[in-house]
N, C-alpha and C positions, 0 to 999 in steps of 0.2 A: 618133644619140644622142639619148635619150629627154631629155625636161626636163618638169618637173613647177611650170607656171606659177602652179601655187594658191601655191609658194615661191620663185619668181624673182621674178616681178613683184612691182613696188612696191606695189600695191594690194592682194595675194596673191589674186588671181582669172586664172582659167584650166585649162585642160585638162593630161592628162600626153598627151604627143605626142612623135610623131618630129620633130627638129627637123636638116637638113641644115648640115655644117660646112664652112664655105664659105671658098673659097681662090680666086685669080684666074684658076684652069682648070676651075673646074666652074659656073659660075655660071648656073642657065637659069632664070631669071624669078622665084627665089623672093622672099617677102616677109622682107625682114631684121630682125630683132630683134638688138636690144642688149642694154640689160638691163633692157628691158619696161618703163622708168621713165615711159613717156607711153603706155603703148600697152596698149586694154582688148581682149583676147582672149576669141573666142567661143568653145564649146565645141564649135563644128563650124573652126575654124582648120586650115587645111592647108596646106601648100607651105610651109614656114616655113623658114628656115636662122640660122645663127650665124655671124660669124665665128670661124676658127682664130685660138686664142693668138697662131699668130706674127705676129700685128699688133696685141699689147701689147708697143709697146717706144717713149721716149723717147730722143732720139740731138738730140747739137749737131754740124750739120756746114758747114763755111762759113760760120760767122755766123749760120747758121737753125736753127731747131725744127724735127726732125722726131719724128711721132707716128703708132703705129698707131692706127688706126681704132676697135678694140677697146679702145686706151686709158682706163680709169675716169676722169673727169674730175676726180676727187677725188685722183687718185692725179696727174694733172697738175699740179693746184694745188699739191700740196706740192714736187712739185719744182723749181717756177718761186717759191714760197717760197724755199725753201732754198738754190734758186743763185741769190737775189734777181733775179730775172727779171720786169718787168712787164707789167701789159696783162690777168693771167689772172685775178686777185683773184677775180673774181666768180665763181670757179668753186668755190669752198669749198663752196657749200650745193646745188650744183648736182648733182643724181645723173644717170646715165645714162654714157655714153663717148661718145667723141671723135665718131666716125663719125656715129652718130644726131645730136649736138647740133650737127654741121656742116649737115646735108641740114635740120633743124628751124631752123638759125639760133638756136640758145639763147640766151639770156640774164638779165639780171637791171637791170630798168631799161631806162638808153639803153646799156647794157654789153652788145654781143654778140660772138660767138666769130667770126663772119666780119671785126672790127674789124681783127684784127691778122692775117688768112690772106695767103698770097702762093699757094699752089697745090694740088691736090691729088691723088693719083694715082688712077682710078677703074679700073673695067672696060676705058675706050675710051681708055685712057693717060693722060697728064698735062693736069691742064686747070687753066689760070692764073685768076684770081681776077675778072679782070674780062670773062673769058666766061661767069660763074655770075651768073646773075641771084637777090641776097637782096631777102628781103622780110621786115616783121615774122613772125619765127617760123616763116620758111616760105623756099624754096629752090625753083629748079626742077632740081635733084638729082636723078633718079631711078636709081640704079645704086649700086653699093658703094663706099662709101670705106675703101681701103684707108691710104693714108697722108695728112697732114696735113703741110704745112710753111707756120713760121708767121715772122712778125719777131720777133728775138732783141733784147731792149732790157732793158738794166740797169737796177734801180731800184726793185723789191718796193715796191709801196704798202701802209704799212701801215694807215693810217691811213683810205685807202678800205677795206681787209680789214675793219676792225673797222668801218666803218659799212655793208658791203654785209651781213655777219653779224648785225646789231640788225636791220636791213631783214628778214632771215628769219625774225626770232624770234618772229615774228607769225603763223606760219605753224603747220597743224596737225602734231602728230608722228605721229598714226595714221595706219597706213596710207592712200595715195593715190597720184592718178598726177601731182599739181602742181596747177596752173592747168586747168582743165574745158577754158576758152574763153580765146579770143583777146579782148584789151579793145576793144571799137570804138573806134573816132578821136572822140578828145575825152571817152572815159569809160570807164568801169569794170566789167567784166562781175560779179565779187562785189558791185559795190554796185546793180546793175540787180537779183542777184537776190534779193537782202536787202529788195530795194524793192518786189519781188512777195512779198512774204511767205513765201518758202524756205529762209531762214536757220533750221538747225536741223529740217528737215523729213527727215523718214526714211522707207525703203520696205525693209523688210527689214534688212540686215545693212547696207544704206549708207546712209549721211545728210550732209546737207547740212553741210559744218561750222559750229559755231557760233563761230570763231575769226576764218575768211574765207571768205564765203560762195562764192568761187569753188574750193573744194577739195571734194570728196567724197570723203568718207571711208570705209573699213571698218572697223567698230565690234566686226564676228566674223564669218565666216561668209556676208559680202555674194557675191551672186551677178551675172555678167552682166548678166541680164536686168532685176536691182533699179538696175544702175548704167544700164543704156540709160533705165528708167523715168521717175528722176528728172533724166537730158539732156534725153529727151524736152519734159519738164513746164516744165525750168528754158526751153526754146528758147519754149513757147507760151505761157507768161504774159509773159516780157517780147516777145516779138512782139504780142500782144493789148494792151497798156498801154503801151509804148513805141514801138511801129512799128519796133524794132531786131531783126533778125536774129542772132543768137548764134553763132558762130561756133567748132568744137571746136579746141580746140589741141591733144587728146588726137587720135590713130590708133585707130581703130577697125577690127578684122578679124574 
């Protein structure tokens, strides 16, 4: 199938290119695109795949939540709120799909999607959480995630839901990939980028947000090359000033 990533991607950058529709029988090492919410796609990107729509589902079986890897995070959040299920309140403003979020161990503040995970269905079979190495915004999962099994506990936390929504209100509304860099231990990437004078800095159509300096936004017709320029400039300035090596939270292909 053909996908125009300048429309699909949350930062509105990327080529129109052929993408393989992936299932459990045809994976051949392609790079898996979820909803392109944290992936910067170059004009030369190739060998891409996206999960088949049959992996969009949410079911309750034997007291556990079973969620397809292509299920939208916000769809899952809405399901949990409607059915009084706790532990997934942080997904309300978190873009992307369940499979990609698990691979990246996505989260907000101290809440991470791996917290209530029990097991995954992957290309190599069922994997229990104890056999997966989850880290801050990362994991050692390098294959497609077709299904996730989560703990099921009643008691949706409306107070926490409101708190997390307010926390996300200070983030820009313009097209972006979310946080560009991981927060270094004991510090914040946004603070460091602002401290080296880059808040509000622009290169063509890409701008370091004046609302939150760890968000680089597309103000109109921004390009892959412009985004890369600002990423490299931020890494260079922060290292020269603070001796800290910023590490991308986004994926670049």
